[in-house]
N, C-alpha and C positions, 0 to 999 in steps of 0.2 A: 889367129883363132877366130872364128865367127862369133858375133854377138849372140845372146840368148834369143832363140826363135827368130833369127834373121831370115826372111824370105829369100829363097834362091830362085823360085819361079812361082808365079801366081797368075791365075786366070779365072774368070767368072763369065759364063755364057748361059743363054737360054737355048735348050735343044729340045728336039722331038724325042719321044719315047724310043723310036727306031734308032735315032743317033745315039742315044744313051746306051742301047743294047750293042751297038757297033763299038762304041767306046770301051764298054766292059769286055767285049770279045777281044779287041786289039790289046787291051791291058792284060787279059789272061794269056793271050799268045805270047806277048813280049816277056811277061813274068816267067812263063815256061822256059823261054830261051835264056832268061837270066839277065837281060839288060833292056832298057828302054830309053828313048830320047823324046823329051817334051819340047815342042816348038810353038812359039807364038810370035809372028812377025820376025823380028831379028833376034828375039830372046830365045835361048836354047839351053837345055841342061840335059846331060847324058847321066843315066843312073845304072849302076851295076848292082844287081840284087844279090843278096846272100842266100845260102840255102835255108836259113830260117830267119824270121822276122816276127815283129809283134804287130797284131792288129787290134784296133779298137772300133767297135761298131756301136753307134748310138742313134736311136730314133727319139725325136722330141717334137712336141707340139707347142706353138706360141700363138697367143691371140693376135690377130692382125685386122686391119679395117676390112669389114665384110666377111670375115671368116677366120679360120685357123691355119696357119702355116706349118705344114709338117716337113721335118728335115730328117734325112737319113745321112749320117756322117760316117764315112769309112776312113780311118786313119792307119796308115802302114808306116812303121818306124823300124829303123835298124841303125846300127852304129857304123860309122866310116872313119877312115884315117884323113890326114890333112889333104891328101890328093883325091879323096872321094871314094877310094876303094872300101869295099865292105869289110868290117871286122866280124869275124864268125863268133859264135857264142850263144846266139839265141836258141833256146831249146823249144822246138816246135810242139805246141799243145793246142788242140782245137777246143774251143769253148762254145760254139754254136753251129748250127746247120742252117742251110738255106734250102727251102723247097718250093 
């Protein structure tokens, strides 16, 4: 059994707005297909997505040297079994819109 909040894959990068849009488009395409693989160097994790999941969206501002750092955090969670297969049971409910 994994430890509490044990990272399976982690990456932090500086990218352009166009690269961000490409990342979101690829994520949307792969989510539509139901699975995606994240790769960085030799690290790789394959995710099978359930029909329903929970999302948390948060925007926050923090004072930083020379300005304010704005953060948009999107967290997607779902339950999996010991082999990483999704456990169904999340009831889809939409709580916000993007325009």
